[in-house]
C-alpha angles and dihedrals in degrees: 000000000000113000100040104052119121127196140173110231111199145145141139124307111282093019091115105251092154091051090054089045091055090051089053091050088057084059092055097262121142110229118200114197109215089199091062090047086049090054091051094053088055093054116107090262094040127119095245099038100098096044093049093048091049091052100040107022089163090071092063116107120175091341093308131102110249100222092197090056091047092049090051089057100043102039091058095047121050092198091054091047090052091049092051092049091050087056101041107031099067089049093048092049093049092051091048093050090053092052095046092052089064097050125090096182126085107282132210116189107204110213127178096211140048103259128152092228096134104026097179095052120091114250115231111195123200115209134185134165119276089244091056092045095049091048091051093049090047088053089055089059098256117146120240088246092053091045091052092051093047094049092046090054092055133075118266121252093263091057091048091050092047089057094049130103088184131015126209118198109217110180093109143047138302087266090058089053096055100076090044091053090049087053090047089053090056092044091052093048088055092042096054096039092048095040091222125173 
């Protein structure tokens, strides 16, 4: 079955999805970062640019959307966040679908939120302790206040786990991931052969 498996790779901010994604790439997976696609749709020639500028003109700086300014607006107001997602998510999903169609390798689409974009794909959730996640986010230069806001806007770990077909624990090193990725390999072979979910 290797070569045509598709998964959603997700988990809370700071859990280490990109770290797991890099480990999958070492195993010849193609990893598509939905955040990067999300950045592209906000570019001046992007699919969501005009609608976002029309809704939040104050985030426009030198003809470009200032993503930090946009984040400051939407992460403090759930209604505004929902509005932004209603604009950007369909465009992001459409772009990802176009990319995936051209890929023969196994594909993991790394998404930062729980969204039923690809309902027939298994959901692989990366989890880590709050202590680990906060330390990683501080290491990225985020302030404690910003970290608190981002964490508060996301599901708790129980919700992540409930959405998972497979859970990867990511508090350790790359060596700690290897046996879990071997297990994921076996799970996915069974999943796609059996056509479960």
